[in-house]
Kinemage of the C-alpha trace (Angstrom):
@kinemage 1
@onewidth
@group {chain A} dominant
@subgroup {mainchain}
@vectorlist {calphas} color= white
{ca met a 1} P 3.086 -23.918 -19.291
{ca thr a 2} L -0.661 -23.511 -19.286
{ca ser a 3} L -3.106 -23.642 -16.435
{ca ala a 4} L -6.790 -23.141 -15.951
{ca ala a 5} L -7.975 -20.005 -14.156
{ca pro a 6} L -8.662 -20.942 -10.534
{ca thr a 7} L -12.078 -20.366 -9.094
{ca gly a 8} L -13.398 -20.159 -5.578
{ca pro a 9} L -16.142 -18.522 -3.539
{ca gly a 10} L -15.263 -15.101 -4.955
{ca gly a 11} L -15.351 -16.176 -8.604
{ca pro a 12} L -12.601 -16.751 -11.158
{ca ala a 13} L -9.221 -15.120 -10.995
{ca ser a 14} L -8.102 -13.083 -13.969
{ca pro a 15} L -6.562 -15.287 -16.687
{ca gly a 16} L -2.796 -15.252 -16.921
{ca gly a 17} L -2.240 -13.520 -13.599
{ca pro a 18} L -3.141 -13.242 -9.952
{ca ala a 19} L -6.519 -12.386 -8.569
{ca ser a 20} L -7.775 -8.916 -9.366
{ca pro a 21} L -7.756 -6.104 -6.732
{ca gly a 22} L -10.226 -6.836 -3.984
{ca ala a 23} L -9.714 -10.577 -4.312
{ca ser a 24} L -7.123 -12.887 -2.865
{ca ala a 25} L -5.127 -15.807 -4.152
{ca thr a 26} L -3.548 -18.632 -2.194
{ca pro a 27} L -0.687 -20.879 -3.272
{ca gly a 28} L -3.212 -23.654 -3.884
{ca gly a 29} L -4.744 -21.668 -6.723
{ca thr a 30} L -8.067 -20.493 -5.325
{ca ala a 31} L -9.379 -16.987 -5.381
{ca ser a 32} L -11.782 -15.408 -2.944
{ca ala a 33} L -12.955 -11.971 -1.880
{ca gly a 34} L -10.830 -10.290 0.737
{ca gly a 35} L -8.190 -7.929 -0.659
{ca thr a 36} L -4.881 -9.691 -0.028
{ca ala a 37} L -2.745 -12.200 -1.820
{ca ser a 38} L -0.030 -14.686 -1.177
{ca ala a 39} L 2.289 -16.354 -3.662
{ca gly a 40} L 1.340 -14.339 -6.778
{ca gly a 41} L 0.491 -10.874 -5.474
{ca thr a 42} L -2.236 -8.395 -6.328
{ca ala a 43} L -2.257 -4.942 -7.825
{ca ser a 44} L -3.490 -2.179 -5.576
{ca ala a 45} L -5.821 0.563 -6.764
{ca ala a 46} L -2.782 2.834 -7.206
{ca gly a 47} L -1.175 0.364 -9.611
{ca glu a 48} L 1.625 -0.820 -7.341
{ca ala a 49} L 2.147 -4.535 -7.142
{ca arg a 50} L 2.074 -6.258 -3.782
{ca ser a 51} L 3.677 -9.623 -3.816
{ca gly a 52} L 4.921 -12.346 -1.540
{ca pro a 53} L 7.770 -11.887 0.903
{ca ala a 54} L 10.369 -13.414 -1.416
{ca thr a 55} L 10.229 -10.575 -3.952
{ca glu a 56} L 13.552 -8.762 -3.796
{ca glu a 57} L 12.220 -5.551 -5.318
{ca arg a 58} L 9.332 -5.335 -2.825
{ca leu a 59} L 11.775 -5.755 0.076
{ca ile a 60} L 14.013 -3.045 -1.382
{ca ala a 61} L 11.030 -0.706 -1.748
{ca asp a 62} L 9.858 -1.358 1.813
{ca arg a 63} L 13.315 -0.661 3.253
{ca ala a 64} L 13.728 2.515 1.202
{ca leu a 65} L 10.330 3.804 2.334
{ca ala a 66} L 11.271 3.173 5.964
{ca cys a 67} L 14.252 5.530 5.757
{ca his a 68} L 14.100 8.949 7.385
{ca gly a 69} L 13.674 11.631 4.750
{ca val a 70} L 11.910 9.451 2.160
{ca ala a 71} L 8.362 10.659 1.473
{ca arg a 72} L 7.599 8.127 -1.269
{ca leu a 73} L 9.080 6.313 -4.238
{ca ser a 74} L 9.079 7.885 -7.702
{ca gly a 75} L 8.981 6.442 -11.186
{ca gly a 76} L 10.994 9.295 -12.626
{ca pro a 77} L 9.854 11.770 -15.261
{ca phe a 78} L 8.717 9.055 -17.669
{ca gly a 79} L 7.966 6.279 -15.181
{ca thr a 80} L 11.041 4.328 -16.230
{ca val a 81} L 12.175 3.372 -12.725
{ca ala a 82} L 9.870 0.433 -12.136
{ca thr a 83} L 9.687 -3.315 -11.858
{ca tyr a 84} L 6.943 -5.325 -13.489
{ca leu a 85} L 5.591 -7.975 -11.146
{ca pro a 86} L 2.693 -10.382 -11.516
{ca gly a 87} L -0.475 -8.328 -11.329
{ca gly a 88} L 1.070 -4.896 -11.549
{ca arg a 89} L 4.005 -2.574 -11.465
{ca leu a 90} L 6.248 -1.537 -8.589
{ca thr a 91} L 7.197 2.091 -9.127
{ca gly a 92} L 10.497 3.450 -7.826
{ca val a 93} L 12.706 0.329 -7.840
{ca ser a 94} L 14.557 -1.262 -10.732
{ca ala a 95} L 16.800 -4.174 -9.784
{ca gly a 96} L 18.760 -5.613 -12.685
{ca glu a 97} L 21.585 -8.110 -12.811
{ca arg a 98} L 24.237 -5.385 -12.675
{ca glu a 99} L 22.734 -2.605 -10.537
{ca val a 100} L 19.847 -1.461 -8.368
{ca glu a 101} L 18.174 1.888 -8.979
{ca ile a 102} L 15.870 3.527 -6.461
{ca ala a 103} L 14.070 6.783 -7.230
{ca ile a 104} L 12.639 8.724 -4.287
{ca val a 105} L 10.816 11.884 -3.348
{ca ala a 106} L 12.692 13.298 -0.356
{ca thr a 107} L 11.788 15.630 2.485
{ca leu a 108} L 13.999 18.474 3.708
{ca asp a 109} L 14.161 17.121 7.264
{ca arg a 110} L 17.873 16.393 6.789
{ca pro a 111} L 20.573 16.909 4.154
{ca leu a 112} L 19.743 15.054 0.938
{ca pro a 113} L 23.082 13.176 0.759
{ca gln a 114} L 22.345 11.707 4.212
{ca thr a 115} L 18.946 10.489 3.031
{ca ala a 116} L 20.486 8.895 -0.066
{ca asp a 117} L 23.236 7.273 2.034
{ca glu a 118} L 20.688 5.835 4.471
{ca val a 119} L 18.635 4.339 1.625
{ca arg a 120} L 21.780 2.889 0.044
{ca gly a 121} L 22.826 1.340 3.360
{ca ala a 122} L 19.356 -0.011 4.119
{ca val a 123} L 19.258 -2.088 0.936
{ca ala a 124} L 22.948 -2.985 0.588
{ca asp a 125} L 22.516 -6.573 1.786
{ca leu a 126} L 19.625 -7.116 -0.636
{ca ala a 127} L 21.696 -5.745 -3.522
{ca gly a 128} L 24.168 -8.610 -3.211
{ca gly a 129} L 27.235 -6.604 -4.219
{ca arg a 130} L 25.518 -4.695 -7.029
{ca pro a 131} L 25.923 -0.916 -6.909
{ca val a 132} L 22.864 0.895 -5.526
{ca his a 133} L 22.006 4.187 -7.220
{ca val a 134} L 19.633 6.440 -5.290
{ca arg a 135} L 18.036 9.147 -7.379
{ca ile a 136} L 16.172 12.048 -5.774
{ca asp a 137} L 13.496 12.996 -8.273
{ca asp a 138} L 11.671 15.576 -6.178
{ca ile a 139} L 11.700 17.305 -2.808
{ca ile a 140} L 8.738 18.155 -0.653
{ca val a 141} L 8.536 20.422 2.369
{ca glu a 142} L 6.415 18.686 4.973
{ca gly a 143} L 3.827 20.799 6.750
{ca ser a 144} L 3.426 23.320 3.947
């Protein structure tokens, strides 16, 4: 399927993908300055993809980050825990057909198994029966 690059007041969108960072895209295919996107998503300056609400991996990442004891998501030592989305890469979540893997950097505010259990429970309904593996790649001490 081919399509022409949409244009709008902010100029053309990047070919083959969503609008570049600092621009926005709407489902109708126009791009304009503004910094957000709907439908296709945009890549942030840090390289993480932000996409529409229907993206399972983005929902999993958001729920994991909301858990007590999770400082941030991690890509692992070689950046292998990631999902490629239109316009960028979501680091820290890999959701395949058979399993979901989440890699985190944890705080020492509570026992690490409790943090992992909370993350696992927070995303269980999104996993749809697939096993959820929570990997703690690093630990930080907050306030130091």
